[in-house]
KOLVEXLUM-900222 format. One line per 5 residues: number of its first residue (from 1); for each residue x, y, z of N, C-alpha, C. Coordinates in steps of 0.2 Angstrom, whole numbers. Layout:
KOLVEXLUM-900222
NUM) X/Y/Z/X/Y/Z/X/Y/Z ~ ...
***
This chain:
KOLVEXLUM-900222
1) 818/-121/244/815/-124/250/808/-126/247 ~ 807/-132/249/801/-136/246/795/-133/248 ~ 789/-132/244/782/-130/247/780/-134/251 ~ 777/-129/257/773/-132/262/767/-134/261 ~ 766/-141/262/759/-144/260/752/-141/263
6) 747/-140/261/741/-137/265/740/-142/270 ~ 737/-138/274/733/-144/280/727/-143/282 ~ 723/-148/281/716/-148/282/714/-150/289 ~ 711/-144/294/712/-143/300/705/-149/301 ~ 700/-149/298/694/-153/299/697/-160/298
11) 700/-162/294/701/-169/293/708/-171/299 ~ 712/-166/300/717/-169/305/714/-169/312 ~ 709/-166/314/705/-166/319/701/-172/319 ~ 699/-174/314/694/-180/314/700/-185/315 ~ 704/-186/312/710/-191/312/712/-192/320
16) 713/-187/324/715/-188/331/708/-189/335 ~ 704/-189/334/697/-190/337/695/-183/341 ~ 696/-178/338/696/-171/343/691/-166/338 ~ 688/-161/341/685/-156/339/687/-149/342 ~ 687/-145/338/688/-137/340/686/-136/347
21) 689/-133/351/688/-132/358/684/-124/359 ~ 679/-123/360/676/-116/359/679/-111/365 ~ 679/-115/371/681/-112/377/689/-109/376 ~ 693/-111/372/700/-110/371/700/-105/366 ~ 695/-104/362/695/-98/356/698/-102/351
26) 697/-109/349/700/-113/343/697/-110/337 ~ 700/-107/333/699/-106/326/705/-107/322 ~ 706/-113/318/714/-115/315/714/-111/309 ~ 720/-107/308/720/-104/301/724/-108/298 ~ 720/-109/291/722/-115/286/723/-112/279
31) 722/-106/278/724/-103/272/732/-102/270 ~ 734/-104/265/740/-104/264/743/-97/263 ~ 740/-93/259/742/-86/257/742/-82/265 ~ 737/-83/270/737/-78/276/743/-81/279 ~ 744/-88/280/750/-90/283/756/-88/281
36) 757/-87/275/764/-84/271/764/-76/273 ~ 758/-74/273/758/-66/275/760/-65/281 ~ 759/-70/287/761/-69/293/768/-69/295 ~ 771/-75/291/778/-77/290/782/-71/289 ~ 779/-69/283/783/-62/279/783/-57/284
41) 777/-55/287/777/-49/291/782/-50/297 ~ 783/-56/299/788/-56/304/796/-55/302 ~ 796/-55/296/802/-54/293/809/-58/296 ~ 808/-65/296/812/-69/301/818/-69/297 ~ 824/-70/300/831/-71/297/833/-78/301
46) 839/-81/296/840/-88/297/843/-89/305 ~ 845/-84/308/848/-85/315/843/-82/320 ~ 837/-81/318/832/-79/323/828/-85/327 ~ 828/-83/333/823/-87/337/817/-85/338 ~ 811/-88/336/805/-87/336/800/-90/342
51) 796/-85/344/791/-89/350/783/-89/346 ~ 780/-94/346/774/-95/343/769/-96/350 ~ 763/-93/351/760/-94/355/754/-97/353 ~ 751/-103/356/745/-107/353/746/-109/346 ~ 750/-114/345/752/-116/338/747/-120/335
56) 742/-124/340/736/-127/337/738/-133/335 ~ 736/-133/328/740/-139/324/745/-138/320 ~ 749/-133/322/755/-131/317/755/-130/310 ~ 750/-127/308/750/-124/301/755/-118/301 ~ 756/-114/306/759/-107/304/765/-109/307
61) 767/-114/312/773/-116/314/777/-119/309 ~ 775/-122/303/779/-125/299/782/-120/295 ~ 778/-115/293/782/-109/289/786/-104/294 ~ 786/-105/300/791/-100/303/797/-105/306 ~ 795/-112/305/802/-116/305/807/-115/300
66) 804/-115/294/806/-115/288/811/-108/287 ~ 810/-104/291/813/-97/291/819/-97/297 ~ 816/-98/302/821/-98/308/825/-103/310 ~ 831/-100/314/835/-104/317/831/-110/323 ~ 827/-106/326/823/-111/331/816/-108/332
71) 811/-113/334/804/-110/335/802/-114/341 ~ 800/-110/346/797/-113/352/790/-112/353 ~ 785/-116/352/779/-116/352/776/-119/358 ~ 773/-114/361/768/-115/367/761/-116/367 ~ 758/-122/368/752/-124/366/749/-125/373
76) 742/-123/375/740/-123/382/735/-130/381 ~ 732/-132/375/729/-138/375/732/-145/374 ~ 732/-149/379/736/-155/380/734/-159/374 ~ 728/-160/372/725/-165/366/728/-164/360 ~ 731/-158/360/733/-155/354/742/-157/352
81) 745/-158/358/753/-161/358/755/-166/353 ~ 751/-171/354/752/-177/349/750/-174/342 ~ 746/-171/341/745/-168/334/751/-164/332 ~ 753/-159/335/759/-155/334/765/-160/332 ~ 767/-164/337/771/-169/336/773/-172/330
86) 767/-174/328/766/-177/321/767/-172/316 ~ 764/-167/315/765/-162/310/772/-160/309 ~ 775/-158/316/780/-155/315/787/-160/316 ~ 785/-165/315/791/-171/315/796/-169/310 ~ 795/-166/303/801/-165/298/804/-159/301
91) 802/-155/306/806/-148/308/809/-150/314 ~ 815/-151/312/819/-153/320/821/-147/323 ~ 820/-141/321/821/-134/325/816/-133/329 ~ 810/-136/330/804/-134/334/806/-137/340 ~ 802/-134/345/801/-136/352/794/-135/354
96) 791/-140/357/784/-140/359/784/-141/367 ~ 780/-133/368/779/-134/376/773/-134/378 ~ 770/-139/382/763/-138/384/762/-134/390 ~ 758/-129/390/756/-124/396/753/-117/393 ~ 752/-114/399/749/-108/399/756/-101/397
101) 754/-99/391/761/-94/390/760/-88/395 ~ 755/-87/399/756/-82/404/758/-83/410 ~ 760/-90/410/763/-94/416/770/-94/415 ~ 772/-92/409/780/-92/407/784/-87/406 ~ 788/-84/410/792/-79/409/796/-79/401
106) 796/-74/398/799/-75/391/806/-79/392 ~ 810/-76/397/817/-79/399/816/-86/399 ~ 811/-89/402/813/-96/402/811/-100/396 ~ 809/-96/391/807/-99/385/811/-98/379 ~ 815/-92/379/818/-90/374/825/-87/376
111) 832/-89/374/839/-89/376/842/-82/372 ~ 838/-79/369/841/-74/366/837/-67/366 ~ 839/-61/368/835/-55/369/832/-52/362 ~ 835/-54/357/832/-50/351/827/-56/346 ~ 822/-59/351/818/-64/349/812/-60/345
116) 808/-64/341/801/-62/337/795/-66/339 ~ 789/-64/340/784/-66/342/780/-67/336 ~ 777/-73/334/772/-73/328/768/-79/331 ~ 761/-77/329/756/-82/331/750/-79/329 ~ 745/-83/329/737/-83/329/734/-84/335
121) 733/-80/339/731/-80/346/724/-81/347 ~ 720/-84/351/713/-83/354/712/-76/356 ~ 705/-74/353/704/-67/353/703/-64/361 ~ 701/-69/364/699/-67/372/706/-66/377 ~ 712/-69/373/718/-66/378/724/-62/375
126) 720/-57/368/724/-54/366/728/-49/370 ~ 724/-45/373/726/-40/379/731/-43/383 ~ 729/-48/387/734/-52/391/740/-54/388 ~ 741/-56/383/746/-58/379/751/-52/377 ~ 749/-46/375/753/-41/374/755/-39/380
131) 753/-37/385/754/-36/392/760/-41/395 ~ 759/-46/394/764/-51/397/769/-50/393 ~ 770/-50/386/777/-49/382/779/-43/383 ~ 775/-38/384/778/-31/384/781/-29/391 ~ 778/-31/396/780/-29/404/784/-35/407
136) 787/-39/403/792/-44/405/798/-43/401 ~ 804/-46/403/810/-45/400/812/-52/399 ~ 816/-55/392/817/-49/387/812/-48/384 ~ 810/-41/381/805/-39/375/807/-43/370 ~ 803/-45/365/804/-46/358/805/-39/355
141) 809/-40/350/810/-34/346/805/-34/340 ~ 801/-40/339/795/-37/334/790/-43/337 ~ 783/-41/336/778/-45/338/774/-46/332 ~ 771/-51/329/766/-51/323/761/-56/326 ~ 755/-54/326/748/-57/329/743/-57/324
146) 740/-62/323/732/-63/320/728/-62/326 ~ 724/-56/326/720/-54/330/713/-52/327 ~ 707/-50/332/702/-48/328/703/-41/325 ~ 699/-41/319/700/-34/315/700/-28/319 ~ 694/-28/323/693/-21/326/696/-21/333
151) 700/-24/335/705/-23/341/711/-22/338 ~ 713/-24/332/719/-22/329/719/-14/326 ~ 713/-13/325/712/-5/323/711/0/328 ~ 708/-3/335/710/0/340/716/2/343 ~ 720/-4/342/727/-4/344/732/1/340
156) 730/2/334/733/7/329/731/14/330 ~ 725/15/334/721/21/335/727/28/335 ~ 726/34/333/728/39/335/725/43/340 ~ 728/49/342/725/53/348/718/56/344 ~ 712/56/349/706/57/346/702/51/348
161) 705/45/347/702/40/347/706/34/351 ~ 711/36/355/715/32/359/711/28/365 ~ 714/23/366/711/18/372/717/16/377 ~ 715/13/382/721/12/386/725/6/384 ~ 721/1/379/725/-3/376/730/-1/371
166) 727/4/366/732/7/361/738/11/366 ~ 737/14/369/743/17/373/748/12/377 ~ 745/7/380/749/2/382/754/-2/378 ~ 752/-2/371/756/-5/365/761/1/362 ~ 758/6/361/760/12/358/766/16/361
171) 766/14/368/772/16/372/779/12/372 ~ 778/6/369/783/1/369/785/0/361 ~ 781/1/355/782/1/349/778/3/345 ~ 778/4/339/774/6/333/769/0/330 ~ 763/0/332/759/-5/329/757/-4/322
176) 757/-8/317/754/-7/311/750/-13/308 ~ 744/-12/304/740/-18/302/743/-19/296 ~ 745/-25/295/748/-28/289/745/-30/284 ~ 739/-34/286/734/-38/281/729/-39/285 ~ 723/-40/282/717/-42/284/714/-50/283
181) 712/-53/286/711/-61/284/703/-62/286 ~ 699/-64/281/692/-66/281/692/-71/286 ~ 685/-72/288/683/-77/292/684/-84/290 ~ 682/-84/283/683/-90/279/689/-93/279 ~ 695/-91/282/702/-94/281/702/-98/286
186) 698/-99/291/699/-102/297/693/-108/298 ~ 696/-112/302/690/-118/303/691/-119/311 ~ 685/-119/313/679/-117/312/680/-109/310 ~ 676/-106/305/676/-98/304/674/-94/310 ~ 679/-90/313/675/-86/318/669/-81/316
191) 666/-78/320/661/-73/318/663/-66/315 ~ 669/-65/316/672/-58/313/679/-60/309 ~ 680/-54/306/686/-55/301/692/-53/307 ~ 699/-55/304/704/-54/308/708/-50/304 ~ 715/-46/308/719/-43/304/726/-46/308
196) 731/-45/303/738/-46/305/740/-40/308 ~ 743/-40/313/745/-32/317/753/-35/319 ~ 757/-30/315/765/-30/318/765/-24/322 ~ 769/-26/327/772/-21/332/781/-21/333 ~ 783/-17/330/790/-16/329/792/-11/336
201) 796/-15/340/798/-12/347/803/-6/346 ~ 803/-1/350/808/3/351/813/1/355 ~ 819/4/356/824/2/358/824/2/365 ~ 819/9/367/817/9/374/811/12/374 ~ 806/10/380/800/14/379/798/21/377
206) 794/24/375/793/31/374/792/35/381 ~ 790/32/386/790/34/392/795/32/396 ~ 800/35/399/805/33/404/805/27/408 ~ 809/22/407/807/17/412/805/18/420 ~ 809/22/422/807/24/429/800/27/431
211) 797/31/424/791/34/425/785/29/422 ~ 787/23/420/781/19/418/775/17/422 ~ 778/15/427/772/14/433/767/20/435 ~ 770/25/434/767/32/436/761/33/430 ~ 764/33/423/760/33/416/756/27/416
216) 755/21/419/750/16/418/744/18/425 ~ 748/22/429/743/23/435/738/28/432 ~ 740/33/429/738/38/427/733/37/421 ~ 736/33/417/732/30/410/727/27/413 ~ 726/22/417/721/19/419/715/21/423
221) 717/27/427/712/32/430/711/35/425 ~ 713/38/420/710/43/414/706/41/410 ~ 707/32/409/702/29/405/696/25/410 ~ 697/26/416/692/22/421/686/24/420 ~ 683/32/418/676/34/417/677/38/409
226) 676/34/405/678/37/397/675/43/395 ~ 668/44/398/663/49/397/665/55/401 ~ 669/56/406/669/61/409/676/65/407 ~ 676/71/408/683/75/408/689/73/411 ~ 694/73/410/700/70/412/701/73/419
231) 699/80/420/698/81/428/696/76/433 ~ 688/74/430/685/71/435/687/63/435 ~ 688/61/429/691/54/429/697/53/432 ~ 703/58/432/708/56/436/707/58/444 ~ 702/62/446/700/63/451/697/56/456
236) 693/53/451/690/48/453/695/41/453 ~ 698/41/448/704/35/448/709/36/452 ~ 711/41/454/717/43/458/715/45/465 ~ 708/45/467/705/47/473/708/53/476 ~ 708/59/471/710/65/474/706/71/472
241) 705/76/474/700/82/473/701/83/466 ~ 696/85/464/695/88/457/699/94/456 ~ 700/98/461/704/104/460/711/101/459 ~ 713/96/463/721/93/461/723/90/455 ~ 717/87/453/718/84/447/719/89/441
246) 713/95/442/713/100/437/722/104/438 ~ 724/105/443/731/108/444/736/103/440 ~ 736/97/441/741/92/438/741/93/431 ~ 734/94/428/734/94/420/735/100/418 ~ 734/106/421/737/113/419/744/114/420
251) 747/110/424/754/110/425/757/106/419 ~ 755/102/416/756/99/411/754/101/404 ~ 751/108/405/748/113/398/742/108/395 ~ 738/103/399/732/100/395/726/103/398 ~ 722/104/395/715/108/396/712/102/401
256) 710/103/407/706/100/411/701/95/409 ~ 697/99/404/692/97/400/690/93/395 ~ 697/91/394/698/86/388/697/79/391 ~ 697/75/386/694/68/388/701/64/386 ~ 701/57/390/708/54/390/709/51/383
261) 704/48/378/706/47/371/708/53/367 ~ 710/58/369/712/65/364/720/65/366 ~ 722/62/371/729/63/373/734/60/369 ~ 739/63/367/744/59/363/749/56/369 ~ 755/51/368/758/48/373/764/54/374
266) 765/59/371/769/65/373/765/69/379 ~ 759/69/377/756/73/382/754/69/389 ~ 754/62/389/755/58/394/761/58/398 ~ 766/59/394/773/59/396/774/66/400 ~ 771/71/399/771/77/401/768/77/408
271) 763/74/408/757/73/415/761/69/420 ~ 766/65/417/770/59/422/775/64/426 ~ 778/69/422/782/73/424/780/77/431 ~ 773/78/431/772/82/437/771/78/442
***
C-alpha cells in the first residue's frame, strides 16, 4: 500500500473558501500518527464494511478506505461535500452521504450486520451517537471513536464512579481507551485533549433484551438525583413511595441507602428482575 499523504486542513479549507464551523464542533484531525491509531484500533479486515460519522475533510476516511471493502461516510455539513469528493476521488470504495447520522437508521446505510464504526465525532453529540448506534439494529460489532478524553474516561468507569452514559454503553459492549490525542493534533485545536475509545460489542446485551426498557427506566430514575440514595432517587424518578422503592432494592439484595453510581450491571440486572 502506498503511504497516505498528509492532509493540511487549514490549506484545504482556504482552497475551498471555507472555515471551521464552531456550531458543528469542527476540529479536523490531521496528525498522521493519530489517524493510523484510529484505523489500527478498528482492526478492519479486507471484507469489512465501515461506517464513518462526520468525515469532515476525509483525513481518516482515506485510512479506512485503504483497509476496508467499503466505507460509507455521512457528513452533515453540505459545504464539505465537494472537498470530500476531491480528497476521496482516488478511493473508489467510498460512498459519501450528506445528512444527519441521527436521522439515518443503520440498516439504511450498511448492508451487513457485522459492520464497524470508526470516526472522529463532534464532542457535543457523543452521547446521541452512541445511543443511536446501540439502540438501533443492526448494531455494529465494533465502535472506535475519537471523543473528549474526560467523556471516554466516564464511559470506561467501574462501579463506584458509574454514570448513566457508562451503563448505557457497557450493557452492550466492553469499552476501552486505546490512546489519547493531544489538542494540537487537530485544526483548529480544541480546548481539551481527546481519546480513542473502542467498544467491542457483546453477542447479546448483558441485560436480556426483553428487560432493556425496564433497565433504562430504572437507571434513568436512579441517576435522576445523583446525590440522593437509591431509595429516594428511585422514589422520585418512578413516582412511587419511598417504602416501595426500598422494598424493590431489598428484594434485589441492594442496600436502599446506596447511590446509583456504586451499582454494577449485575446489580441493575437483579433490580430489573423485581
